[in-house]
C-alpha positions, 0 to 999 in steps of 0.5 A: 551475511544475511541482512536482518528482517527490518532491511529485508522489510525496507527494501520490500516496501522500496520496490512496492513505492516504486512499482506504485509510483509507476502504477500511479503515473500510468493510471493518470496517463501521464509520461515520465516528462509529465510527471517530472514537470509537475515535481520540478525534477528530471524525467531521469529521476522519476525514472530512477524512482519507478526502478528503485534505483533512487528513492524518494524522500517523505516529502517527495513522495508527498509531492508526488501523491499530489501531483498524481492526486492520490492520497500518500497511504496509496503507496503502502501495502496495506490491509483495508479492512483491518486499518480502517480506522473505525475499527477498535484495537479489540476488534482488530484483534479479534480480527487477526485471530480469525486467520487461525481458526480452522475453515470448517469453523470458519465457514459455520460461523460465516453462515451463522452471521449470514443467517443473522444479517438475512433476517 
């Protein structure tokens, strides 16, 4: 029997967090041991987080973010333009609706915007 969509979404996010954890550690030039030391856990546990064999709790993920000097949100997939706190809900809705516009209409709209900004 297939898993519900929400379970699949959770698993996808878990895989992304695992990959981002490793990416963040590598960006900071840390070994498994160095990150583990900062967190007060074993290198084996860090490896389990990175491979997805184990999932960090919310508190542990915050500690990892702090250890890597990254914001916790860095671990989650997002579309920055649509998640900007400076956008109002109706503005986000308008941006979402642009996805459904035919390419030629979108291109004409883009040219109109560009020309109004140029001059």
